[in-house]
C-alpha positions in Angstrom: 7.8 -36.6 52.4 8.8 -35.5 48.9 11.7 -37.0 47.0 14.8 -34.8 47.3 17.0 -34.4 44.3 19.6 -31.9 43.3 23.3 -31.3 43.4 25.9 -33.7 44.8 27.3 -31.8 47.7 30.7 -33.5 47.9 32.8 -36.4 46.9 35.4 -37.9 49.2 38.3 -39.6 47.4 40.6 -41.7 49.6 40.0 -39.4 52.6 40.1 -36.0 50.9 36.7 -34.2 50.4 36.0 -32.2 47.3 33.0 -29.8 46.9 31.0 -30.5 43.7 29.8 -27.7 41.4 26.1 -27.1 42.1 25.1 -27.1 38.4 26.8 -30.5 37.6 24.4 -33.1 36.3 25.7 -36.5 37.2 24.6 -40.0 36.5 24.8 -42.9 38.9 24.9 -46.6 38.1 24.9 -48.8 41.2 26.5 -51.8 39.7 25.5 -55.4 40.0 23.9 -57.1 36.9 22.5 -56.1 33.6 20.0 -58.5 32.1 19.4 -59.5 28.5 16.7 -61.9 27.3 17.8 -64.1 24.3 15.2 -66.2 22.4 15.5 -69.8 21.7 14.3 -71.5 18.5 11.3 -73.1 20.3 9.9 -69.7 21.5 11.4 -69.9 25.0 14.1 -67.6 26.2 17.3 -67.5 28.2 18.2 -64.9 30.7 21.7 -63.6 30.3 23.1 -61.9 33.4 26.3 -59.8 32.9 28.0 -58.3 36.0 28.8 -54.6 35.6 30.8 -52.1 37.7 29.2 -49.2 39.4 29.8 -45.8 37.8 29.4 -42.1 38.6 30.0 -39.6 35.8 29.4 -35.9 35.2 31.0 -34.8 38.5 32.7 -31.4 38.4 34.8 -31.2 41.6 36.3 -27.9 42.8 40.1 -27.9 42.4 42.3 -25.6 44.5 45.8 -25.2 43.3 47.0 -24.1 46.8 45.9 -27.5 48.1 47.4 -29.4 45.2 44.0 -30.9 44.3 44.7 -31.7 40.6 48.0 -33.4 41.6 46.2 -35.4 44.3 43.5 -36.6 41.9 46.3 -37.4 39.3 48.2 -39.4 42.0 45.1 -41.5 42.7 44.6 -42.0 38.9 48.2 -43.1 38.6 47.8 -45.7 41.4 47.3 -49.4 40.7 44.5 -50.0 43.2 41.0 -49.0 44.1 40.4 -46.6 47.0 37.5 -45.6 49.2 34.9 -43.2 47.7 31.9 -41.6 49.3 29.3 -39.4 47.6 27.1 -37.1 49.6 23.9 -36.0 47.9 21.6 -33.0 48.5 19.2 -35.4 50.3 22.1 -36.1 52.7 22.2 -39.7 51.6 25.7 -41.0 51.2 26.8 -43.7 48.8 30.1 -45.5 49.2 32.3 -48.0 47.4 35.8 -48.8 46.3 36.7 -47.3 42.9 39.1 -45.5 40.7 39.1 -42.3 38.5 38.3 -43.3 35.0 38.6 -41.3 31.8 40.8 -38.3 31.1 40.4 -35.3 33.5 41.5 -31.8 32.9 41.2 -28.9 35.3 39.6 -25.6 34.2 41.5 -22.6 35.3 38.5 -20.3 34.6 35.9 -22.4 36.4 38.1 -23.8 39.1 36.6 -27.2 38.6 37.7 -30.6 37.1 35.3 -33.1 35.6 35.9 -36.6 36.8 34.2 -40.0 36.4 34.5 -42.8 38.9 34.0 -46.5 38.6 34.7 -49.6 40.6 34.0 -53.2 41.4 30.9 -54.5 43.2 28.1 -52.1 43.9 27.7 -48.6 45.4 25.9 -49.0 48.8 24.0 -46.4 50.7 25.4 -45.8 54.2 
């Protein structure tokens, strides 16, 4: 069976599902650790492990003014806690985690979309 890649179909933010623009190129970082090797004077090396958050950027979600989508996303951004997030890919794989909207987001009245970036503690897990 071939690998299936392509658009993110939808993103669910705290229970509300948003369609994602088919041409949006997003990048996923699962979270966990990043490693660095630092040399010692005797030629050996130390492994430095730094915990990192998961992140998903480059998402362009559809915003519908009649549903109050931009206001909903802004209310999540204004909140002081992480919320449940689920990402459904073209392969029908779903990744989930707790997260928050990060970076500034502006809705485009012409395209009817809003670019968002998401990040959170721990790791994104496949359901």
